[in-house]
ROTI-515001 format. One record per atom (N, C-alpha, C, CB): atom name; x, z, y; residue number from 1. Coordinates in pm, whole numbers, plus 50000, padded with zeros to 5 digits. Each point is the difference from the previous one (the first is absolute). Glycine has a CB too. Layout:
{atom=CA; X=X; Z=Z; Y=Y; seq=NUM}
...
END
This chain:
{atom=N; X=22460; Z=94013; Y=93206; seq=1}
{atom=CA; X=50119; Z=50080; Y=50011; seq=1}
{atom=C; X=50120; Z=49906; Y=50015; seq=1}
{atom=CB; X=49896; Z=50188; Y=49862; seq=1}
{atom=N; X=50187; Z=49837; Y=50237; seq=2}
{atom=CA; X=50117; Z=49916; Y=50029; seq=2}
{atom=C; X=50124; Z=50067; Y=49943; seq=2}
{atom=CB; X=49891; Z=49908; Y=50210; seq=2}
{atom=N; X=50187; Z=50015; Y=49716; seq=3}
{atom=CA; X=50124; Z=50054; Y=49942; seq=3}
{atom=C; X=50104; Z=50018; Y=50110; seq=3}
{atom=CB; X=49950; Z=49889; Y=49777; seq=3}
{atom=N; X=50121; Z=50223; Y=50219; seq=4}
{atom=CA; X=50105; Z=50026; Y=50098; seq=4}
{atom=C; X=50126; Z=49925; Y=49962; seq=4}
{atom=CB; X=49902; Z=50227; Y=50049; seq=4}
{atom=N; X=50164; Z=49716; Y=50052; seq=5}
{atom=CA; X=50127; Z=49933; Y=49975; seq=5}
{atom=C; X=50113; Z=50099; Y=50010; seq=5}
{atom=CB; X=49908; Z=49784; Y=50089; seq=5}
{atom=N; X=50193; Z=50195; Y=49831; seq=6}
{atom=CA; X=50115; Z=50089; Y=50000; seq=6}
{atom=C; X=50081; Z=49981; Y=50127; seq=6}
{atom=CB; X=50006; Z=49995; Y=49749; seq=6}
{atom=N; X=50039; Z=50114; Y=50309; seq=7}
{atom=CA; X=50081; Z=49994; Y=50122; seq=7}
{atom=C; X=50142; Z=49956; Y=49969; seq=7}
{atom=CB; X=49859; Z=50180; Y=50100; seq=7}
{atom=N; X=50182; Z=49830; Y=49774; seq=8}
{atom=CA; X=50136; Z=49963; Y=49962; seq=8}
{atom=C; X=50001; Z=49870; Y=49920; seq=8}
{atom=CB; X=50064; Z=50243; Y=49998; seq=8}
{atom=N; X=49866; Z=49659; Y=50050; seq=9}
{atom=CA; X=49991; Z=49871; Y=49933; seq=9}
{atom=C; X=50132; Z=49924; Y=50016; seq=9}
{atom=CB; X=49750; Z=49993; Y=50040; seq=9}
{atom=N; X=50305; Z=49962; Y=49850; seq=10}
{atom=CA; X=50127; Z=49928; Y=50002; seq=10}
{atom=C; X=49972; Z=49851; Y=49984; seq=10}
{atom=CB; X=50124; Z=50200; Y=49904; seq=10}
{atom=N; X=49923; Z=49723; Y=50191; seq=11}
{atom=CA; X=49978; Z=49856; Y=49994; seq=11}
{atom=C; X=50119; Z=49932; Y=49933; seq=11}
{atom=CB; X=49859; Z=50011; Y=50208; seq=11}
{atom=N; X=50120; Z=49870; Y=49742; seq=12}
{atom=CA; X=50112; Z=49926; Y=49939; seq=12}
{atom=C; X=50117; Z=49978; Y=50097; seq=12}
{atom=CB; X=49834; Z=49888; Y=49850; seq=12}
{atom=N; X=50136; Z=50092; Y=50277; seq=13}
{atom=CA; X=50108; Z=49980; Y=50096; seq=13}
{atom=C; X=50083; Z=50127; Y=50018; seq=13}
{atom=CB; X=49861; Z=49828; Y=50117; seq=13}
{atom=N; X=50077; Z=50287; Y=49870; seq=14}
{atom=CA; X=50074; Z=50126; Y=50009; seq=14}
{atom=C; X=50093; Z=50015; Y=49881; seq=14}
{atom=CB; X=49810; Z=50105; Y=50126; seq=14}
{atom=N; X=50143; Z=49860; Y=49757; seq=15}
{atom=CA; X=50082; Z=50008; Y=49879; seq=15}
{atom=C; X=50117; Z=49901; Y=50010; seq=15}
{atom=CB; X=49798; Z=50069; Y=49863; seq=15}
{atom=N; X=50174; Z=49809; Y=50184; seq=16}
{atom=CA; X=50105; Z=49900; Y=50015; seq=16}
{atom=C; X=50106; Z=50046; Y=50100; seq=16}
{atom=CB; X=49834; Z=49820; Y=49943; seq=16}
{atom=N; X=50124; Z=50239; Y=50166; seq=17}
{atom=CA; X=50093; Z=50051; Y=50101; seq=17}
{atom=C; X=50089; Z=50108; Y=49941; seq=17}
{atom=CB; X=49835; Z=49946; Y=50181; seq=17}
{atom=N; X=50108; Z=50145; Y=49743; seq=18}
{atom=CA; X=50076; Z=50106; Y=49935; seq=18}
{atom=C; X=50102; Z=49941; Y=49902; seq=18}
{atom=CB; X=49804; Z=50156; Y=50026; seq=18}
{atom=N; X=50156; Z=49744; Y=49897; seq=19}
{atom=CA; X=50091; Z=49935; Y=49905; seq=19}
{atom=C; X=50117; Z=49935; Y=50072; seq=19}
{atom=CB; X=49808; Z=49961; Y=49844; seq=19}
{atom=N; X=50165; Z=49973; Y=50268; seq=20}
{atom=CA; X=50107; Z=49935; Y=50076; seq=20}
{atom=C; X=50097; Z=50102; Y=50060; seq=20}
{atom=CB; X=49844; Z=49813; Y=50050; seq=20}
{atom=N; X=50104; Z=50301; Y=49992; seq=21}
{atom=CA; X=50086; Z=50107; Y=50053; seq=21}
{atom=C; X=50093; Z=50052; Y=49891; seq=21}
{atom=CB; X=49821; Z=50064; Y=50168; seq=21}
{atom=N; X=50124; Z=49958; Y=49713; seq=22}
{atom=CA; X=50080; Z=50049; Y=49888; seq=22}
{atom=C; X=50106; Z=49896; Y=49962; seq=22}
{atom=CB; X=49805; Z=50136; Y=49916; seq=22}
{atom=N; X=50158; Z=49737; Y=50081; seq=23}
{atom=CA; X=50092; Z=49893; Y=49965; seq=23}
{atom=C; X=50115; Z=49992; Y=50102; seq=23}
{atom=CB; X=49810; Z=49874; Y=49892; seq=23}
{atom=N; X=50157; Z=50134; Y=50237; seq=24}
{atom=CA; X=50102; Z=49995; Y=50105; seq=24}
{atom=C; X=50092; Z=50122; Y=49993; seq=24}
{atom=CB; X=49843; Z=49870; Y=50145; seq=24}
{atom=N; X=50101; Z=50246; Y=49826; seq=25}
{atom=CA; X=50082; Z=50121; Y=49989; seq=25}
{atom=C; X=50094; Z=49990; Y=49881; seq=25}
{atom=CB; X=49816; Z=50135; Y=50105; seq=25}
{atom=N; X=50138; Z=49807; Y=49785; seq=26}
{atom=CA; X=50084; Z=49981; Y=49882; seq=26}
{atom=C; X=50117; Z=49906; Y=50031; seq=26}
{atom=CB; X=49800; Z=50040; Y=49852; seq=26}
{atom=N; X=50172; Z=49848; Y=50214; seq=27}
{atom=CA; X=50107; Z=49908; Y=50038; seq=27}
{atom=C; X=50102; Z=50067; Y=50091; seq=27}
{atom=CB; X=49840; Z=49809; Y=49977; seq=27}
{atom=N; X=50111; Z=50269; Y=50117; seq=28}
{atom=CA; X=50090; Z=50071; Y=50092; seq=28}
{atom=C; X=50091; Z=50095; Y=49923; seq=28}
{atom=CB; X=49828; Z=49983; Y=50183; seq=28}
{atom=N; X=50114; Z=50090; Y=49723; seq=29}
{atom=CA; X=50077; Z=50096; Y=49920; seq=29}
{atom=C; X=50105; Z=49930; Y=49913; seq=29}
{atom=CB; X=49801; Z=50152; Y=49998; seq=29}
{atom=N; X=50163; Z=49736; Y=49942; seq=30}
{atom=CA; X=50094; Z=49923; Y=49917; seq=30}
{atom=C; X=50115; Z=49950; Y=50086; seq=30}
{atom=CB; X=49813; Z=49931; Y=49846; seq=30}
{atom=N; X=50155; Z=50009; Y=50268; seq=31}
{atom=CA; X=50103; Z=49942; Y=50086; seq=31}
{atom=C; X=50091; Z=50108; Y=50060; seq=31}
{atom=CB; X=49844; Z=49812; Y=50052; seq=31}
{atom=N; X=50097; Z=50302; Y=49982; seq=32}
{atom=CA; X=50079; Z=50110; Y=50055; seq=32}
{atom=C; X=50098; Z=50053; Y=49894; seq=32}
{atom=CB; X=49809; Z=50061; Y=50156; seq=32}
{atom=N; X=50142; Z=49954; Y=49721; seq=33}
{atom=CA; X=50086; Z=50047; Y=49891; seq=33}
{atom=C; X=50113; Z=49905; Y=49970; seq=33}
{atom=CB; X=49805; Z=50117; Y=49905; seq=33}
{atom=N; X=50168; Z=49753; Y=50097; seq=34}
{atom=CA; X=50105; Z=49901; Y=49977; seq=34}
{atom=C; X=50104; Z=50005; Y=50111; seq=34}
{atom=CB; X=49835; Z=49854; Y=49879; seq=34}
{atom=N; X=50120; Z=50159; Y=50246; seq=35}
{atom=CA; X=50092; Z=50003; Y=50114; seq=35}
{atom=C; X=50088; Z=50125; Y=49996; seq=35}
{atom=CB; X=49833; Z=49871; Y=50136; seq=35}
{atom=N; X=50110; Z=50243; Y=49826; seq=36}
{atom=CA; X=50077; Z=50124; Y=49996; seq=36}
{atom=C; X=50111; Z=49993; Y=49895; seq=36}
{atom=CB; X=49797; Z=50125; Y=50076; seq=36}
{atom=N; X=50179; Z=49804; Y=49816; seq=37}
{atom=CA; X=50098; Z=49992; Y=49893; seq=37}
{atom=C; X=50079; Z=49869; Y=50004; seq=37}
{atom=CB; X=49853; Z=50145; Y=49861; seq=37}
{atom=N; X=50126; Z=49775; Y=50242; seq=38}
{atom=CA; X=50067; Z=49871; Y=50017; seq=38}
{atom=C; X=49982; Z=49911; Y=49877; seq=38}
{atom=CB; X=50167; Z=50110; Y=50151; seq=38}
{atom=N; X=49712; Z=49884; Y=49798; seq=39}
{atom=CA; X=49967; Z=49918; Y=49883; seq=39}
{atom=C; X=49915; Z=49881; Y=50041; seq=39}
{atom=CB; X=50011; Z=50204; Y=49853; seq=39}
{atom=N; X=49980; Z=49699; Y=50059; seq=40}
{atom=CA; X=49913; Z=49885; Y=50021; seq=40}
{atom=C; X=49910; Z=49983; Y=49879; seq=40}
{atom=CB; X=50172; Z=49888; Y=50147; seq=40}
{atom=N; X=49731; Z=50024; Y=49867; seq=41}
{atom=CA; X=49904; Z=49971; Y=49893; seq=41}
{atom=C; X=49991; Z=49849; Y=49988; seq=41}
{atom=CB; X=49868; Z=50217; Y=50040; seq=41}
{atom=N; X=50129; Z=49727; Y=49841; seq=42}
{atom=CA; X=49991; Z=49855; Y=49989; seq=42}
{atom=C; X=49863; Z=49947; Y=50043; seq=42}
{atom=CB; X=50166; Z=50009; Y=49814; seq=42}
{atom=N; X=49837; Z=49885; Y=50267; seq=43}
{atom=CA; X=49873; Z=49939; Y=50040; seq=43}
{atom=C; X=49952; Z=49905; Y=49890; seq=43}
{atom=CB; X=50063; Z=50020; Y=50246; seq=43}
{atom=N; X=49838; Z=49898; Y=49784; seq=44}
{atom=CA; X=49942; Z=49912; Y=49898; seq=44}
{atom=C; X=50097; Z=49892; Y=49952; seq=44}
{atom=CB; X=49778; Z=50043; Y=50102; seq=44}
{atom=N; X=50321; Z=49926; Y=49980; seq=45}
{atom=CA; X=50099; Z=49899; Y=49960; seq=45}
{atom=C; X=50125; Z=50064; Y=49942; seq=45}
{atom=CB; X=49912; Z=49850; Y=50178; seq=45}
{atom=N; X=50089; Z=50283; Y=49813; seq=46}
{atom=CA; X=50114; Z=50072; Y=49943; seq=46}
{atom=C; X=50107; Z=50039; Y=50101; seq=46}
{atom=CB; X=49955; Z=49877; Y=49793; seq=46}
{atom=N; X=50023; Z=50087; Y=50334; seq=47}
{atom=CA; X=50096; Z=50036; Y=50103; seq=47}
{atom=C; X=49976; Z=50144; Y=50045; seq=47}
{atom=CB; X=50014; Z=49760; Y=50076; seq=47}
{atom=N; X=50092; Z=50316; Y=49952; seq=48}
{atom=CA; X=49982; Z=50139; Y=50042; seq=48}
{atom=C; X=49938; Z=50009; Y=50141; seq=48}
{atom=CB; X=50196; Z=50065; Y=49857; seq=48}
{atom=N; X=49712; Z=50027; Y=50160; seq=49}
{atom=CA; X=49936; Z=50022; Y=50129; seq=49}
{atom=C; X=49989; Z=50150; Y=50025; seq=49}
{atom=CB; X=49872; Z=49783; Y=49982; seq=49}
{atom=N; X=50132; Z=50255; Y=50144; seq=50}
{atom=CA; X=49983; Z=50141; Y=50038; seq=50}
{atom=C; X=49855; Z=50032; Y=50033; seq=50}
{atom=CB; X=50235; Z=50002; Y=50086; seq=50}
{atom=N; X=49680; Z=49895; Y=49918; seq=51}
{atom=CA; X=49861; Z=50019; Y=50038; seq=51}
{atom=C; X=49903; Z=49942; Y=49896; seq=51}
{atom=CB; X=50071; Z=49995; Y=50239; seq=51}
{atom=N; X=49926; Z=50063; Y=49642; seq=52}
{atom=CA; X=49909; Z=49948; Y=49897; seq=52}
{atom=C; X=49855; Z=50039; Y=50031; seq=52}
{atom=CB; X=50185; Z=50013; Y=49829; seq=52}
{atom=N; X=49724; Z=49908; Y=50121; seq=53}
{atom=CA; X=49859; Z=50036; Y=50013; seq=53}
{atom=C; X=49963; Z=50089; Y=49882; seq=53}
{atom=CB; X=49946; Z=49785; Y=50124; seq=53}
{atom=N; X=49946; Z=50289; Y=49890; seq=54}
{atom=CA; X=49955; Z=50086; Y=49891; seq=54}
{atom=C; X=49962; Z=49915; Y=49879; seq=54}
{atom=CB; X=49917; Z=50172; Y=50167; seq=54}
{atom=N; X=50031; Z=49709; Y=49859; seq=55}
{atom=CA; X=49962; Z=49912; Y=49888; seq=55}
{atom=C; X=50121; Z=49963; Y=49914; seq=55}
{atom=CB; X=49813; Z=49910; Y=50140; seq=55}
{atom=N; X=50301; Z=50060; Y=49923; seq=56}
{atom=CA; X=50121; Z=49967; Y=49924; seq=56}
{atom=C; X=50042; Z=50118; Y=49913; seq=56}
{atom=CB; X=50072; Z=49842; Y=50182; seq=56}
{atom=N; X=49920; Z=50277; Y=49875; seq=57}
{atom=CA; X=50038; Z=50119; Y=49924; seq=57}
{atom=C; X=49904; Z=50021; Y=49883; seq=57}
{atom=CB; X=50097; Z=50105; Y=50209; seq=57}
{atom=N; X=49772; Z=49880; Y=49816; seq=58}
{atom=CA; X=49903; Z=50015; Y=49892; seq=58}
{atom=C; X=50024; Z=49897; Y=49890; seq=58}
{atom=CB; X=49834; Z=50088; Y=50164; seq=58}
{atom=N; X=50196; Z=49787; Y=49874; seq=59}
{atom=CA; X=50023; Z=49896; Y=49901; seq=59}
{atom=C; X=50124; Z=50028; Y=49915; seq=59}
{atom=CB; X=49891; Z=49837; Y=50155; seq=59}
{atom=N; X=50207; Z=50231; Y=49900; seq=60}
{atom=CA; X=50119; Z=50031; Y=49921; seq=60}
{atom=C; X=49970; Z=50100; Y=49888; seq=60}
{atom=CB; X=50139; Z=49956; Y=50202; seq=60}
{atom=N; X=49753; Z=50119; Y=49811; seq=61}
{atom=CA; X=49961; Z=50096; Y=49896; seq=61}
{atom=C; X=49904; Z=49941; Y=49898; seq=61}
{atom=CB; X=50033; Z=50181; Y=50166; seq=61}
{atom=N; X=49927; Z=49695; Y=49850; seq=62}
{atom=CA; X=49902; Z=49938; Y=49909; seq=62}
{atom=C; X=50050; Z=49990; Y=49857; seq=62}
{atom=CB; X=49912; Z=49872; Y=50193; seq=62}
{atom=N; X=50218; Z=50107; Y=49788; seq=63}
{atom=CA; X=50053; Z=49981; Y=49866; seq=63}
{atom=C; X=50039; Z=50129; Y=49930; seq=63}
{atom=CB; X=50079; Z=49782; Y=50076; seq=63}
{atom=N; X=49899; Z=50331; Y=49988; seq=64}
{atom=CA; X=50036; Z=50129; Y=49940; seq=64}
{atom=C; X=49881; Z=50049; Y=49916; seq=64}
{atom=CB; X=50157; Z=50057; Y=50194; seq=64}
{atom=N; X=49869; Z=49966; Y=49680; seq=65}
{atom=CA; X=49895; Z=50049; Y=49908; seq=65}
{atom=C; X=50048; Z=50131; Y=49938; seq=65}
{atom=CB; X=49918; Z=49762; Y=49950; seq=65}
{atom=N; X=49994; Z=50333; Y=50049; seq=66}
{atom=CA; X=50036; Z=50132; Y=49944; seq=66}
{atom=C; X=49938; Z=50015; Y=49864; seq=66}
{atom=CB; X=50016; Z=50100; Y=50229; seq=66}
END
């Protein structure tokens, strides 16, 4: 008896692609929001930038404890 393979098999590359799409969409949303409000975000050297990466934003929340 041969086991049937699932037609909806998810590969690691599919998951990685989905993660990258979500990451890019998040960066776009952050940058769009900053531009609409004419705000900046400090980069890694503390200089203001209008195009922060999602990683910089995530790192700024590392020291917040609830």
